N, C-alpha and C positions, 0 to 999 in steps of 0.2 A: 468461562468465556461468555460474552454477551452476543446475542444474535442481533444482526443488523437487518432491519426490514427496509424495503424501498421507501417507506414514508419517513424514515429516519436519516436518509442520505444527506439532505441539506444541512441539518443540524450537526451531524457527525463531521462533515467537511468544514464547517465553521469552527468546530472545537479544536481541530488539529491542523497544523501546517505541515503537509508532507513534502512540498516543494523545498528543495535544498537539503533534504534528508539523504539517508543512505540505506541501501538494501543490505542487510547484515547476514541473512540466512534464508535459504529456500530448501524445503523438504517436500519431496513428491512421494506420495504413498498410493500404491495400487492395492485395492481391496478385492474382495470376492466379486465375481461377475463384472470385472473391468470397472469397478467404481473407483474413481480417482479423487483424492483429496490433496490439495496443495496448501502447505503452511509456510508462511514467510514472516520475517521480522524486519521491521523498518525502524531506523533511528530517525526521529523527527523532532518537532517542537510543538508545544501547545500554541494555539492562536493568540495573538495580542488581544488582551481583554481591556486593560486599563492603561492609559498613558502613564509613563513613569515606571511601569513594571515590565521586566523582560520576560519573554516567553521562556518556559523552562524546557530543557531537553527531556525527551521521553523515548521509550522503546515500545512499539506497538506490535503485537503478534496477531496476525490474521490467519484464519483457516477458511479455505474455500472448499466446501463439500459439493459433490456432484459436478466436478470440473468437466466441462465439455470441450474446452480448447484453451491452449496457452502457448506462449512463446517467450523464451528468454534468450536473446541473441546479443552477443558482444561483438561490436564492430571495431576494427583496429584503430580508427580515428577518434573514437569516443571513449572517454573515461568510464570505466565500469563501476557499477554500484551506486553512482550519484544519481539522485532523482531530480531532474530538471523541473518537472511539473508532474502532478498526479491528478487523475480523475477517477471517480467511481460513478458508474451509471447503471441503470436497470432497464434492459431492453429484452423483449420477447421472453419474459420470465427467467432471465439470467442476469446476474450481477457481472458487469464488466469492470475490470480494474486495469488502469493504464499507468505505468510508472515512468513514462517518458512522453507525456502528452505534448502535442503541438499547440502552439498559441492559436486561439480562435479569434476571429474578428469580433468587434463589439456587437452584442446581440445574437451572435451565432451560438447554437447549442451543439454539443458533441453528439455524434451519431455512431451507430455500430461500426461503420467503416473507419471512423477515426480511431477507434480502439484497435481494430484488427490490423491497421497499418503500423502499429507500434512494434518496436523491438522488444518490449517488455510488457506483456499484457496477459490477463487471465480472464476466463469467463466460467461461471458455475452457478448452481442453483441456490446454494445457501452460503451466506457470509457471516462468519463469527469473528469477534475481535476481543482483545484485552490489552490493558496497559500493564506492562511488566514492571515489577519493582526495580528501584535503582540498584545497581550493583556497586559494591565497594570499590573504590579506586585501587589499582594495583599498588602494592607496597614497593617503595623505592629501594635502592641499594642500601643495605645497612639498617633499614627500618625494622622495628620489631612490633 
């Protein structure tokens, strides 16, 4: 896995398009001394680089170590798993990840309260990520 540093956030968010993706898996691990690690997998797309080429679908695995706070809440009126918009920020020595970000006004920057108001957010001290290899498509009926 690759460690993501606060200085790399802008370039990382330009490389991948998380909005429109899906949350595929969440794993919560409690370690010794109440150390909490959350690992999650997102289906997303690469960002558009060149006109005439389509962004390719990818799966990204994230691991947030030293998790201080998180919330995953499913409301009855909202489809689960779909990422309307996503943001990653770094505040008070913690990475904040928001998987249902609200639209900001032009020129407005996300603040800690924007992340904490989310139904799907996490905050922790270390953020690691990797692009997972493509999986083979399932075989159809009668295929060998």
